[in-house]
N, C-alpha and C positions, 0 to 999 in steps of 0.2 A: 622188409626185404625177404627174398627167397633163398633157397639153398644154392650153394655155389654150382656153377655150370648148369643152371636151370634149363637154359635153352637147348642144350645138347641132350638133356635127359627127358624132355617133354616135347611131344607126347611119347608114351611108351610104344612098344612095337605093335600094339593093337589100336593105336590112334587115340588113346585116352589121356586127357589132362585131368588128373585126379579122377573124379566121378563122371566127367563129361567127355563126349567125343564118340569114337568108334566109327563103324561103317555098317549101317543097316541097309543092305543092298538086295535087289532082286537077284536070284541065282545066276541069270545070264550076264550080269555085270561084274561078278566077283573076280573072274580072271582078268577082265579088262582093267579094273582098278588096281589089281596086283601088278600088272605090267606098268601102269603109270607110276605106282609107288616104287617099284624096283628101279625103273629108269630114273626117277627123280633122285633116289639115293645115289645112284651111280653118277648122275650129273652133278650132284652137290659136291662130290669128291673129285670131279674132273676139272683140271686146271684149264683145259681148252674150252669147255662149256662156260666156265666162270669168266674166262678172259673175253670170250665173245660177248657175254652179257655186260661186262664192264665197258666194253667198247660201245655197245648200244646205248648204255646209260650216259656216257660222256658225249658221244658224237651225234646221237640222234635225239635223245630225250633232253639233253642240255643240263645234265646234272653235274655238280651238286646245285640244288636250289638253295637260296640264301636264308639265313635267319635275320629277321628285321626287328629292331627295337621300335615298338609303336609308342612313341613318346607322347603324342597328343592324346591317344586313347588312355594311356597310363595316367596322364595328368588329370583327365576328366574323371576317371574311375577313382583315383586317390589310393594311396597305400602302396601296393606292390607295383613293380615294373612289369609290363607285359611285352613278351617277345613272340613273334610269329614265325613258324617254320613255313616258308612260302611254297607249299606244294601246288598252289595255283599257278606258279611259274613253270612247273613241269610241263613238257609237251603234252598237248590236248587239254591242259588246264586243271588237272587233278592228280591225286596220288595213284589213281587206278592203273595208269600205264606201267607202273613199276612191276606189278605182277602179271599184267597182260603180256608184256614182252617176254617175260620168263615163261609163262604158260605156252605162248605161241612157239617159242624156241624149243620147248620140250615136245610140243606136238609135231614139229618138223622132224625131230629126232625119232619120234615114234612112227613116222611115215603117214601121219594123218593128213587128210585133204581139206577138212572143214572144221571150223571153230563154231561152237554153239554156246550161247549164254543168255542170261536174263539181264535186264537192267531196270532200275527204278528212276533215278535222276537222269539217266542217260549217259553219265560219265564213263561207266564201265563199258557200255555199248560202244561209245565213241572210241575209247581206248582199245578195245578188242578189234574193232573195225580197222583201226590204224595199224595194229600189230598184224592183222591178216593181210593188209595191203603190203606191208613191209616184207612179209615172208611169202607173198604170193599164194595165199590160202583163201578158200571160200569162207564167208562169215554169215551167220544167221543169228539175229538178236530178237528175243521175245520180250515184249513190253506191254504192260497193261494199258488199256485205252485211256484211262484217266491220266496216266503219266505221259502218254503220247501228246495229249492236249496241253498239259502243264509244261512240258519240256520240249516244245516244238523246235527250238533252235538245235537241240542235240539230235532230234530225229532227222532234221535236214542234213546235219553233218554226217550222220551214219549213212544216209542215202548217197550223199556225194562221194563218200569213201568206198562205195560199191557194196555195201552191206544190205542184206535182205532183212527188213524190219517186220516181224510178225506181230500183229495186234492181238492182244489177249482180251477176250470179251466176257469171260465167265467170272463169277464171284464178285469181289470188290474191284476187279480189273486194275489191280495195282501190283506191288512187287511180289507178294507171296504167290499169286496166280501166275505171274511171269516165270517164276522158278518152276512151278508145276509144269507149265507148258514146255519150257526149255528141256526139262528132264525127260519128258515124254518124247520129244524130238530126238534126243540123244539115244534113248532106248531103241528107237527104230533103226539106228545104224551106228552102233558103237565101234564097228570095225574101221570105218573110214572117217569118223568124226571124234571130237573130244569136247566134253562139256567143260568150259573154262569158267569155273565158279567165280563170282564177282566179289567175294568177301572171304573172311576166315570162317566160313560155314561149310556145310556139306559133309559127305563121308570122308574118312581118312583116305588119301593123304592131303586133301585140299586145305584144311585149316592150317596144317604145318607148312605146306608149300607157299600159300599166299602170305602167311606171316613171314617166312624166310625171305621171299622176294621183296616184301615191304620193309624189311629191317634196314635197308639203305637209308630210310628217312631218319630213324633214330640214330644210326651210326654217324651220319652227317651232322645232325642237330646237336648231338652231344659234344662233338669236337668244336663246332661253331660257337655254341653258347659258352664253353670254357674259354675259348679265345677272346670272346667279346667281354665277358664279365669276370673271368678268373676263377669261377666256381660253378658247381652244378646248380641248376635251378631248384628252388624248394618245391615247386609244383610243375607237373606236366599235365596238360589238359587236351582232351580230344573228344569229339562227338562219337557216339556209339549207336550204330544201327546193327549191322552184322559185326562190325568192329575192326575192319582191316586197317583203316588209317590209325586207329588207336593202338593196335598191336604193333604197327610199324614204328611208331615213335616210342611206345612204352618199352619195347624190347631192349632198348639200349640202357634203360634205367632200372630194370627189374631187381638188380642186386645192389642198388644204391639207396642211400637214405633220402629218397625223393618221393613225395606224395604223388600218386597217379590218379587222376580224376577222369572217369568215364561219364560223359554227359549224354543222358537219354532224352528223347523227345517227349515232353509232357503234353504236347498238342493243345487241346482246348478243354480238358477236364480229366477226371480220375476214373470215370466209368469205362468199361470195356468198349472199344470202338471210338474212344475220344483221344487216345494216346497210343504210343508204341513203346512204352517203358517196360521192357521185358524183365529186366533185373529187379526193378522196383516192385512189380506186381505179378510176376510170373511164378511158375512152378516147374518141376522137372517133367520133361516129356521128350518125345522123339518126333522130329520133323525133317524132311528132306535128307534122310539118311544119317542123321547124327543126333546124339542125346545132348540136351542142354537145358537151360531155363527158358521157358516160353510162356506166352500168354495163351490161356486155354479157356474154353467155355466149360460149363458144368459137366458137359458130356465128354470132355477131353479132346474136343476138336480145336484146331488153331483158332484163336479168337480174331474177330475183326480188329484192325488197327488203323490208326490215322496219324499223320503228321503233315505239316505244311511243307516239309522237306521230303521229296519223293524217295530219296536214297536212305531214309531212316524208317520208313513205315513197314517194318518186317516184324512178324510176331515172335521172333526168337533172337538169340544172340550167339555169336561164335562160342564154341565149347571152351576155348582158352579164356575168353572174357568171363564166362560163367565160373570157371575154376578160380581165376584170380580174385574175383569178387567174393566167392564163397570162403576163401582162406584169408580174406581181409587185406589182400595186397593192393586192391584198388578202392578208391573212394567213389561212391555213387553220387553223381550230380544230375541236374536236370535243367531244362529251359523249355518254356512253353512257346506257342506260336507267336504271341505278342512280343515276348522278349527277343526271340530270334529275328523277327522283322525289324524291331527297333535297333538291334545290333547290326543288322544288314545295312541300314542307312547310316548308323553311327560310324561304323568303320569306313564306309564309303566317303563320308563327308569330313571325317577327322584325319584320315590317312590316305585317301585317294585309292583305296583298295576295295573293290566290290567283291564280297565273299559269296560263295555258294550258300544256300540256305542251310545246308547241312553244317557247314563250317560256322555259320552265324550262331548256331546253338552253342558251340564251344566258346566263341568270343563273348557271347552274352553271359555265360556262366563265369568266365574269367573275370569280367568286369564286376560281377556280383561279389566274388570272393576277394577281390583285390583290396578293398578297403579294410578287410580284417587281417591283412598280412603286410603291414608297413615294413619297408626295408627288404622285402623278399622279392624273388623273381618268379614269374609265371611264364612257362613256355607252352604256347598253344600250337597245335598242328592245324594250320589253316589248309585244310585238305583239298579245297578246290575254289575256283573262281565262279562268280555269279552271272556270267553272260547268259547261261541257260535259264536263269530265273527272272531276269529283269522284266520281261513282258508280263509274266504271271504276277509278280509282286505289284507292279504299277497298276495293272488292270483290277486287281482284287483288294489292294490296300492303299492305293494312291501314293502321293508324295507327302512326307511329313511337313508340318507347318514350320 
């Protein structure tokens, strides 16, 4: 457990969660980020802003999303009972819209005309394109060419929604390069645009903003699981790339006697370039304007990363995730590609729920630990649905026997 009122005290005024966070910015962006931070603090205390956001959550996003007892999956795993927070049922099919609607609403208040962002799995891109359409704003999404091929259904959705998708062809052509490209585009016109970061990463105030907008997940889930079971879960599980879905659900349980498990993508091996397990194998460094734990080469550059899940292949992790891990508040878990693919099919066939590959890492880990915790409850944040992944999975892994 953490100190009382942890969320209101973290980050500090400089954007640090313990040793991690901050805002490492080019001089020309310092004033712009201060304006964003000041307006966000004002909006956080504004009843009219919060009321408008609550209305959007209820009448547009379809919140609250349910918590579901996965009885068949629990029976097969043995031991603990597994419950799923169904963010796959949030409008656009993932948790990403929770912060995108908040960021777009903030952009509207700032008088911005254009939303710019990166995307890996495409869910953040789809969510931001949706928010842009809702608020009648322009939208530009940067996406690595590798991910464009893997996540074709989401690319089509972004185009239908009127978004400009910018292919990124340098480096590994995945998420890290997409962030680089989007940040450069924002640098070119910070007056009229806003960079809507897709996770709890980036310079202050974005890790705080995204966490706060995602807190709705944990707030709902805590109330729902108490109503269903009469007690708090013993374990809360979420996949961690940047860590937005994890912070969303973890936030409600930080001061409770509940184990929080962050599940990293172990990919296909333990060598650099074979996984994206930043907390397990990383060290302190600065990337994309914030200090955190990151995977680095011997020369100190961001290391190549890999995961079958496009939304998890990032060489760092949100600063709050790094802090919570460093002080022992979170337990580090992992799932490799094979385990995630197996869980993708297992959940589909046992429960009729096709999960995103990112979410399948969390369900894979939950089923692994279930047998060691008989009589206990595991709450998993099922952060997204797998429509975007079905073509890629079938073409590359086939159907199980």
